[in-house]
N, C-alpha and C positions, 0 to 999 in steps of 0.2 A: 505311425500316423500317415506317412506318405504312401505306404503300401495299401492301407485302408482306403485312402482317397483314390488311388489308382484302380482298385477293385470296384469301388462305387462308380467311378467314371466309366469303366468298361461295361458296367451293368446299366449305364444310362442314368445313373443317379448323380445329381449335381450337389456338391457340398456347398453349404450356405454359412457364411460367417455371421456372428452376432451383429456386426455392423450392418450387413445386408438386411437382417431381420428387423433392425431398428429404423432403417431408412424410411419405410412407409409411415412410421410413427412421426419421424422428423418432418416428412413432407406434409403431413396432415396439419401441422402447426402453422403453415404459411400458404398463401395463395394470393389471388388478385384482390382479396378482401383485406389483406394486411398480414400481420404475423403475430402469433402468440409466443412469448418467451417465458420459459420456466427455468428455475434454478433451485434445486433441492440439495441441502447440505447438512449432514449429521456430523457433530463433533463431540468428542469427549476431551475435556481439559482437566488436568490435575495440577494444582498449585500448592507448593509447600514453602512457606516463608519462615525460616527458623529464627527464633529469638525475638519474635514480636507477639508472643502469647496468642497466636491465631491457630485455629484448627485447620487441617488440610482442606483445600477446596476441591470439590468434585462437581464439575459442570457437565451434564449430559443434555445437549440442546439440539433442536432441529430447526433449521432456517429454510424458509420458502420465499422465493421471489416469483411473482406472477405479473407479467406485463403484456400490453398490447401496443403494437406499432402500426399506425395507419399506412396505407399505400401512399406513395408520392403523388401529390396532385399539384401540378404547375409549380413545382419547387418546394411545396409545403409538406411537412411531415409532423406528426404529433405522437407522443409516447406517454403512457401512464403505467405505473408499476407500484404494486403493493409489496411490502416486505413484512414478514412476521417471524418471530423467534419464540419457540416454545420450549419449556423445560420438560424433559422426560424423566419422571421419577421425582425423588425428593430434592428440594432446592438446598443443596449443601455447599453453597459458595456465596460470596459477597459480590453481587452484581453492581454494587454502588447505587442500586435503586430499590433493593428488597429488604433493607435493614438487617440483613444477616451478617452483622459486623464481627461475629465471633469466628468467621471463616476467612481464609485468604481470598484475595480479589481475583475474580474472573469477570471482565467487563462485558458480559453478554446478557443484558436483562431480557426478561420475557416481555415482549411488546409487539403490537401490530401497528404499522405506520404507512403513510404514503411516502415511498422512497424517492420516486422520480415522477415528474409531470412537466413535460416541456413541449414547445413548439419550435420547429426549425424552418429555415428558408435557405435554399441553395439555388434559387432561380438565376442568380448572377454567377457566371463562371468564375471559379477561383475564390468565391466568397461564401462563408457560412455565417449565418446569424441564428442564435438559439437563445430562447428566453424561458425561464421557469426553473423548476428544481431539477438539477442535473449533476452528473459527475464532472469534475475538473481535475485532471491529472497532468502535471508538468514534469518532464524529465524522469528522474528516478524516485519521485514522490517525496523528495527531501524537504520541499517547502510547501507544495500544494499536492494533496492526494486524497484518495477516497477511503483510506483505512480499510481496504477490502479484506484484510485478514480477520477482522472482527465480524461477528454474525450480523450485526446491524452496521451498515457502512455509513460513511460520512458523505453527504451531498450538499449542494450549494444552491440557494435561491438566488438567481443571478441572470445576467444577460452577458452573452459571449459573442464576439465578432472575430472571425478568423479570416485573414487575407493571405492568399497564395498567388497573387497576381505577379509579383516580381520573381524573376528566375531564382530558383534554389533558396527562396526566402519565405518564411512563414512569420506573419505578424499576428499576434492574438492579444486582444484587450478584453478584459472582463470587469464587471462591476458586481460585487456581492453585497446583498443587504441582509442575508440571514444564512446561518449554517445549521443544518440538521445533523447533530452529532451521533456518535456511536452508542450513547445512552438514550437515544430517542428524545434528546433535549434540543431546544432551539436557542441559538445564540445570535443576538442582534449585532449588526456591524454596518459600517459604511466604508467599503474597501475596494478600491480600484486595483487591478492587476495588469501588468504589461509583460509579455513574454515574446522574445524575438529569437528566431532560429535561422542560421544560414548553413546550408549543406553543400555548398559549391566547392569546398576544399577537397583535395584528393584523399587525405587520410584522416578525416574527422569533421566534426561540425562544431560551430561556435554558437553558444546560447547566451543571451544577455537578458536580464530581468529586473523588474522593479515591482515590489509588493508593498502597498501602503495599507496596513491593517489598523482600522479604527474601531475599537470595541466601544460603542457609544451608548449602550443601554444603561441608563442611570439607575435602573432597578437592580442591576448586577455590577456595581462599581468595582468589585474585586477583579473583574476582567480588564479594567482599565490598564493594569500593569502589563497586559499582553499587547497593547497598542504599540506598533513599531513600524518603521520604514526600513526596507531592506533593498540593497542594490547589489547585483552580483553578475559574474561572468563565469562561464563554464566551457571547457573544451573537452570533448570526448571522441575517441576514435580507436582505430586499429590499423596495423600495418602487416600485410600478408608477407610471410617469408617464402612459403610454398603453398601448394593446394590444400594442405591440411594443417598448416601452422601459421599462427599470427600473433603479433605482439599487441597487447591491450594497454590503453593509457587513459587517464582522466586527470584533469587539473581544474580546480574550482576555487574561487575566492568570492566572499560576500562581506559587505559592511552593513551593520544594523545599528539603528539609533532609536531613541524614544520618539513617539509620535502622538500628536493630538492630546488626549486626556491622560496620558501616562504620567503619573505623579513623580516618577524617578527619571532623573537626567542620566543617561548612560550612552556609551558607544562601544560596540563589540565587533569581533571579527569571526569569520568562518573560513576554514581552510580544509580542502580535501584533495589528496593526491593518491592516485592508484597506478600501479604497474602490474602487468600480468602477462601470461602466456597461455594460449589455447592450442592444443595439439591432440589429434587422434581421440577426440571425445573427452579429453581431460583439460580442465581449466585451473590454473594456479594464479592467485592474486595476492598482492600485499597492499594494504591501505593505511593511510594516516588521516584521521578526521579530527579536527580541533575546533571546539566551540569555546571562545574566550568569554570572560565576564568582566564587568565594570560596575563599580558601586554596588557590588554584591548581586547584580542582575546578570544572568547568563544569556548568551545568544539563544533565542527561542524560535521554534518552528511549530506553532500551535495548530496549523492546518495541514501538517504533513502526515504521512503514514508512519508514525513514530515507531511502531513495532518492527519495521524493517531495518532500523538503525540502532547501533550501540547495544547489540545483544537482544536475543529474543526473550530473555527473562524480564525485560521492561523495567530495568532499574534506573534508567536515565531519561525517563519521559519528560522530566524537568531538568534543565541544565543546572548543576550545583553552583553555589555562590562563588566558587573558585574556578569555574569552567570545567571542561572535561576534554581530555585527549584520549582518543581511542585508536590504538595501533592493533591492527588485526590481519590475520592471514586466512585465506579461503582455499579449500580444495573441493572441486566439483568434478564428478565422473558420470558419464552416461554409459550405462551397462545393462544389456538385455531389456532395453525399452524403459528402464527406470533411471531416475536421476538421484545420485547420492551426493550429499554436501556435508562438509565439516568446516567449522569456523572456530578460531581461537581469538579472543579479545584480551587485550591488556589495557586497563583503564587507569588513568592518572589525572591529576589536575592539569590545567592548561599549560603550565610550565614544566611539568614532569617532576615536580618536587615532592608530591604526595601521591602515593599509590592507593587507588580506590579499591581495586579488586581485579579479578580475571573471570572470564566466562568461556565455557565450552558449549558449542551448539552443534547439533546434528540433524540431518533431514534426509528422508527417503520418500520420494513421490513417484507415482507412475500413472500415466493416462492409459485408458483402455478405449481405443477408438476416439471418436469425436465427442462422446457424451458422458463418459464416466472417468473418475479419477479417485485415487486413494493417497493418503498422506500419513506418515508417522514423523514426529518431530520431538526434539528433546533440547532443553536448555538447563545449564547448571551455572549459577553465579556464585563464585567463591569470594566472599567479602574479605578485604584486607583493612580498609579504613573508612569504607562508605557503605551504608545500608547493612543488610543481613544476608546470610547464605540463602539461596533460593533455588528450588528445583521446579521445573515445569515439564509436563508431558502432554502431547496431543495425539489423538487418533481421529482421522477424518475420512469420510466417504462422501463424494459429491456426484450429482447427475444434473445435466443441463441440456435443454433443447431450445 
């Protein structure tokens, strides 16, 4: 290839990369008039839940997001985005909206919706104010996230104010009145959020938070049991040993209690500890995450990106009545422009007295330039005392401008 390029150069022929060819396309999507944003993603998902008399789920779906961002005018910007997910071929899976209950669940319904629509103001230095339907993501998505893994993401009808006026400090307050969920459903609530972050420490950052989730829609009283107040603190950082090696660490604790209309009186705890090492493109991590339970109610994070935690087979989207302790090890390698990851989980109840099961996860992903990516992903949950054996496989191709 190098010889061919040298010959072409000697002949006055310039080699052009795919990225160079796409740059005029990318440039055509933005200008003084604003910016058009596009995101196209095809995914095939296979789900096999043994022992529950369900047929294997096969979901072949195409997701499109198309949005327009206005130019900044005296500190004001606005954005609007539609999102659609379409089934390609026969609908052989239970989307939780299509009544195909004979199949295993793949929570990607066919739907077109208004995904985001917001107005922001940044005219005061160090302050952001944003109102409308928007993404809100805190930290590692464990408590508040957009569930970006699913084809239809989670967004929040809310007002957000972020303050960076103090040195090394970010203060963000938000107020939510409605959630647009991954099933294109709306959930009413009255929920203030407080998120504080300090980055002035030499080897890490401290985050403190308070989330008051009040599910107050009387037409959907089943959600009252999700009403909770959560207070937590998180420390995350790394310590460099040399130019290519660093130690990784995380420690987090949160306390959760019932709130407002919740009919159950409970108080639970959340613990997460991680230690790891990153060197020469390899990352090794060991984690313990414990969600306790009280009065048969487990510590809950209903607004989080749940798929990212406690295994990709999604067996613990709701914390069991005896809590759940997840002890897991992760190996990630960057190789030839790709990222490979393997994860092993061991699940028990909160005290370690009952073993729920184990899970093996694997991931291969690669980006091609700034606009394309591919992904292969696998999860196998081996049930011991909780739920049933489950296998899931994903193949995905994405393009965005």
